[in-house]
Z-matrix of the N, CA and C atoms (Angstrom, degrees):
N
C 1 1.452
C 2 1.525 1 107.56
N 3 1.310 2 114.99 1 134.71
C 4 1.452 3 120.04 2 -177.98
C 5 1.517 4 108.82 3 -130.51
N 6 1.332 5 117.81 4 109.35
C 7 1.469 6 122.81 5 179.01
C 8 1.520 7 111.91 6 52.07
N 9 1.337 8 117.23 7 45.19
C 10 1.455 9 120.96 8 176.32
C 11 1.514 10 113.69 9 79.53
N 12 1.299 11 119.10 10 3.96
C 13 1.466 12 122.62 11 178.01
C 14 1.517 13 108.12 12 -125.39
N 15 1.303 14 116.31 13 147.59
C 16 1.457 15 118.43 14 171.75
C 17 1.508 16 107.91 15 -73.69
N 18 1.305 17 116.22 16 132.21
C 19 1.460 18 121.20 17 -178.67
C 20 1.525 19 109.16 18 -84.24
N 21 1.324 20 116.99 19 70.33
C 22 1.459 21 120.91 20 -175.06
C 23 1.514 22 111.98 21 -60.41
N 24 1.292 23 118.30 22 -42.21
C 25 1.459 24 120.38 23 -178.10
C 26 1.514 25 113.27 24 -64.33
N 27 1.326 26 117.10 25 -19.51
C 28 1.455 27 121.58 26 -177.52
C 29 1.521 28 113.02 27 -102.52
N 30 1.317 29 117.59 28 -1.04
C 31 1.454 30 120.39 29 -175.06
C 32 1.523 31 108.84 30 -135.44
N 33 1.313 32 116.16 31 101.32
C 34 1.466 33 121.35 32 -176.01
C 35 1.525 34 111.77 33 -60.33
N 36 1.305 35 117.64 34 -38.27
C 37 1.473 36 119.55 35 -179.46
C 38 1.535 37 110.88 36 -66.71
N 39 1.328 38 116.76 37 -43.93
C 40 1.467 39 120.21 38 177.80
C 41 1.522 40 109.69 39 -61.40
N 42 1.304 41 117.00 40 -42.01
C 43 1.473 42 122.27 41 178.52
C 44 1.535 43 110.18 42 -60.16
N 45 1.322 44 116.13 43 -45.03
C 46 1.468 45 122.09 44 179.83
C 47 1.533 46 110.74 45 -63.47
N 48 1.325 47 116.84 46 -46.70
C 49 1.465 48 120.68 47 -178.28
C 50 1.522 49 111.48 48 -66.88
N 51 1.326 50 117.50 49 -37.99
C 52 1.462 51 119.40 50 177.58
C 53 1.525 52 110.15 51 -66.01
N 54 1.323 53 118.04 52 -38.11
C 55 1.465 54 121.16 53 176.77
C 56 1.533 55 110.23 54 -61.40
N 57 1.322 56 117.08 55 -38.61
C 58 1.469 57 120.37 56 177.10
C 59 1.525 58 111.41 57 -65.29
N 60 1.343 59 116.78 58 -42.69
C 61 1.460 60 120.64 59 177.86
C 62 1.527 61 110.91 60 -62.80
N 63 1.323 62 115.89 61 -41.77
C 64 1.468 63 121.28 62 179.58
C 65 1.530 64 110.34 63 -62.49
N 66 1.322 65 117.15 64 -44.19
C 67 1.469 66 121.07 65 179.24
C 68 1.526 67 110.87 66 -66.02
N 69 1.324 68 117.09 67 -40.67
C 70 1.472 69 120.47 68 179.35
C 71 1.528 70 110.75 69 -65.13
N 72 1.319 71 117.68 70 -40.90
C 73 1.463 72 121.21 71 178.78
C 74 1.527 73 110.46 72 -63.61
N 75 1.317 74 117.07 73 -42.03
C 76 1.464 75 120.91 74 179.10
C 77 1.531 76 110.73 75 -65.72
N 78 1.323 77 116.81 76 -41.76
C 79 1.462 78 121.05 77 179.02
C 80 1.534 79 110.83 78 -63.93
N 81 1.315 80 116.54 79 -44.90
C 82 1.463 81 120.14 80 178.26
C 83 1.523 82 110.45 81 -60.24
N 84 1.319 83 116.84 82 -45.79
C 85 1.464 84 121.36 83 179.97
C 86 1.529 85 110.97 84 -60.46
N 87 1.326 86 117.04 85 -43.03
C 88 1.470 87 121.74 86 179.06
C 89 1.521 88 111.87 87 -61.38
N 90 1.315 89 116.88 88 -26.12
C 91 1.464 90 121.97 89 -179.37
C 92 1.528 91 112.12 90 -101.74
N 93 1.325 92 115.80 91 15.68
C 94 1.470 93 122.94 92 177.68
C 95 1.530 94 112.35 93 59.47
N 96 1.326 95 116.09 94 37.43
C 97 1.459 96 122.39 95 177.05
C 98 1.520 97 107.72 96 -107.47
N 99 1.334 98 116.51 97 128.44
C 100 1.455 99 120.78 98 176.94
C 101 1.517 100 109.29 99 -67.81
N 102 1.297 101 115.84 100 135.87
C 103 1.457 102 121.13 101 -177.11
C 104 1.528 103 110.03 102 -108.43
N 105 1.342 104 115.76 103 123.91
C 106 1.458 105 122.93 104 178.75
C 107 1.524 106 107.61 105 -120.47
N 108 1.310 107 116.01 106 147.64
C 109 1.463 108 120.41 107 178.36
C 110 1.516 109 108.64 108 -131.45
N 111 1.298 110 115.56 109 153.01
C 112 1.449 111 116.28 110 173.29
C 113 1.488 112 115.52 111 155.28
N 114 1.304 113 112.57 112 -161.33
C 115 1.451 114 123.73 113 -174.26
C 116 1.520 115 108.07 114 61.90
N 117 1.308 116 113.65 115 94.74
C 118 1.458 117 120.55 116 -178.13
C 119 1.514 118 112.93 117 106.22
N 120 1.325 119 117.69 118 -0.36
C 121 1.462 120 119.58 119 177.63
C 122 1.520 121 110.38 120 -73.17
N 123 1.318 122 115.63 121 144.12
C 124 1.459 123 121.58 122 169.23
C 125 1.521 124 106.98 123 -121.04
N 126 1.323 125 118.04 124 -172.16
C 127 1.456 126 118.46 125 -176.15
C 128 1.530 127 112.54 126 -64.94
N 129 1.317 128 118.86 127 -35.51
C 130 1.468 129 121.02 128 179.79
C 131 1.526 130 111.38 129 -69.81
N 132 1.326 131 116.86 130 -44.86
C 133 1.467 132 118.91 131 -179.09
C 134 1.525 133 111.05 132 -72.41
N 135 1.331 134 117.13 133 -33.65
C 136 1.468 135 119.81 134 176.49
C 137 1.522 136 110.50 135 -65.05
N 138 1.333 137 117.02 136 -38.24
C 139 1.466 138 121.09 137 176.98
C 140 1.534 139 110.00 138 -60.79
N 141 1.312 140 116.07 139 -43.82
C 142 1.458 141 120.19 140 -179.46
C 143 1.525 142 112.01 141 -68.48
N 144 1.318 143 117.49 142 -47.74
C 145 1.464 144 121.57 143 -179.68
C 146 1.528 145 110.65 144 -63.00
N 147 1.331 146 116.97 145 -32.38
C 148 1.467 147 120.72 146 179.38
C 149 1.523 148 113.06 147 -65.32
N 150 1.324 149 117.13 148 -15.09
C 151 1.469 150 119.05 149 177.50
C 152 1.524 151 111.29 150 -73.76
N 153 1.332 152 117.38 151 -13.45
C 154 1.460 153 121.07 152 178.50
C 155 1.532 154 108.75 153 -86.22
N 156 1.313 155 118.10 154 110.79
C 157 1.465 156 119.87 155 -175.21
C 158 1.525 157 113.51 156 -64.58
N 159 1.320 158 118.58 157 -19.43
C 160 1.464 159 121.61 158 -179.32
C 161 1.524 160 112.45 159 -75.84
N 162 1.320 161 117.54 160 -20.17
C 163 1.466 162 121.16 161 -179.63
C 164 1.520 163 108.94 162 -71.98
N 165 1.329 164 116.55 163 121.12
C 166 1.463 165 120.17 164 -178.14
C 167 1.523 166 112.52 165 -106.64
N 168 1.319 167 117.59 166 -12.59
C 169 1.467 168 119.93 167 -179.53
C 170 1.512 169 109.93 168 -150.60
N 171 1.322 170 114.97 169 138.59
C 172 1.458 171 121.49 170 173.77
C 173 1.519 172 108.07 171 -118.09
N 174 1.309 173 116.61 172 130.22
C 175 1.460 174 122.58 173 177.88
C 176 1.524 175 107.51 174 -92.83
N 177 1.324 176 115.92 175 100.30
C 178 1.460 177 121.86 176 -170.48
C 179 1.524 178 112.94 177 -121.01
N 180 1.312 179 117.15 178 6.60
C 181 1.458 180 120.90 179 -174.15
C 182 1.516 181 114.22 180 -58.13
N 183 1.319 182 117.80 181 -43.45
C 184 1.466 183 120.26 182 -177.94
C 185 1.523 184 110.22 183 -61.33
N 186 1.319 185 116.81 184 -46.02
C 187 1.458 186 119.98 185 179.42
C 188 1.523 187 111.09 186 -61.35
N 189 1.340 188 116.82 187 -43.67
C 190 1.460 189 119.64 188 -178.22
C 191 1.522 190 111.95 189 -60.78
N 192 1.312 191 116.94 190 -44.51
C 193 1.468 192 120.19 191 -179.78
C 194 1.526 193 110.30 192 -66.26
N 195 1.310 194 117.18 193 -44.61
C 196 1.464 195 120.51 194 179.83
C 197 1.527 196 111.08 195 -64.41
N 198 1.307 197 117.46 196 -44.36
C 199 1.469 198 121.56 197 179.75
C 200 1.521 199 110.71 198 -65.63
N 201 1.332 200 116.78 199 -34.95
C 202 1.460 201 121.59 200 -179.29
C 203 1.528 202 112.21 201 -62.17
N 204 1.299 203 117.14 202 -27.17
C 205 1.467 204 120.55 203 177.18
C 206 1.527 205 109.92 204 -60.15
N 207 1.326 206 116.03 205 -35.17
C 208 1.465 207 120.61 206 -176.17
C 209 1.522 208 113.64 207 -92.98
N 210 1.334 209 117.50 208 -36.65
C 211 1.468 210 119.55 209 -172.51
C 212 1.524 211 113.72 210 -120.43
N 213 1.314 212 117.94 211 -5.82
C 214 1.459 213 121.58 212 -175.79
C 215 1.517 214 110.23 213 93.58
N 216 1.331 215 115.97 214 151.66
C 217 1.461 216 120.42 215 -174.93
C 218 1.529 217 112.43 216 -65.38
N 219 1.321 218 117.06 217 -43.19
C 220 1.463 219 119.66 218 -178.67
C 221 1.533 220 111.25 219 -60.71
N 222 1.317 221 116.89 220 -45.44
C 223 1.472 222 120.71 221 179.23
C 224 1.527 223 111.19 222 -65.35
N 225 1.329 224 117.35 223 -39.76
C 226 1.466 225 120.88 224 179.38
C 227 1.523 226 110.65 225 -63.50
N 228 1.317 227 116.92 226 -42.33
C 229 1.468 228 120.72 227 179.21
C 230 1.527 229 110.39 228 -65.96
N 231 1.320 230 117.37 229 -44.07
C 232 1.473 231 120.28 230 179.14
C 233 1.525 232 111.45 231 -60.94
N 234 1.328 233 116.27 232 -41.58
C 235 1.467 234 120.97 233 179.88
C 236 1.533 235 110.46 234 -63.78
N 237 1.335 236 116.77 235 -44.19
C 238 1.464 237 120.58 236 -179.90
C 239 1.522 238 110.65 237 -68.21
N 240 1.319 239 117.89 238 -42.10
C 241 1.465 240 121.68 239 179.45
C 242 1.526 241 110.26 240 -60.63
N 243 1.321 242 116.62 241 -42.13
C 244 1.465 243 120.73 242 178.43
C 245 1.525 244 110.97 243 -63.83
N 246 1.319 245 116.61 244 -40.31
C 247 1.470 246 120.78 245 178.93
C 248 1.522 247 110.87 246 -63.85
N 249 1.330 248 116.76 247 -45.47
C 250 1.473 249 120.23 248 -179.52
C 251 1.530 250 110.59 249 -67.06
N 252 1.324 251 117.23 250 -40.60
C 253 1.466 252 120.18 251 177.94
C 254 1.525 253 111.35 252 -62.79
N 255 1.322 254 116.83 253 -40.00
C 256 1.476 255 120.87 254 178.66
C 257 1.523 256 110.22 255 -64.24
N 258 1.321 257 116.64 256 -41.59
C 259 1.468 258 119.68 257 177.79
C 260 1.514 259 111.75 258 -64.43
N 261 1.309 260 117.92 259 -44.92
C 262 1.468 261 121.84 260 179.18
C 263 1.524 262 110.64 261 -62.02
N 264 1.323 263 117.20 262 -38.49
C 265 1.466 264 120.71 263 178.73
C 266 1.528 265 110.56 264 -61.88
N 267 1.331 266 116.46 265 -37.25
C 268 1.476 267 120.78 266 178.33
C 269 1.535 268 111.11 267 -73.74
N 270 1.327 269 116.05 268 -23.05
C 271 1.476 270 119.41 269 -179.23
C 272 1.526 271 111.17 270 -72.44
N 273 1.310 272 115.93 271 -21.42
C 274 1.464 273 119.30 272 178.44
C 275 1.434 274 110.35 273 98.03
């Protein structure tokens, strides 16, 4: 993670895995299957996954509860909402 963003250009494995997720989301969408992502997402990965327009749901509860221990629930939700909104904005 680099400044709240995944450093895809600097990590070949991350780049490869994101390409697989992107292809799977497109395939699911083509077959009229709702695509959900999650379990283990944080604000940086949620921002990245949100750039995929086929993703209709992110499972972020674990991160929110864990983050809330440190910053409070309201701040954790605002941080995650901002990350998802930023990703959606990049999705077009």
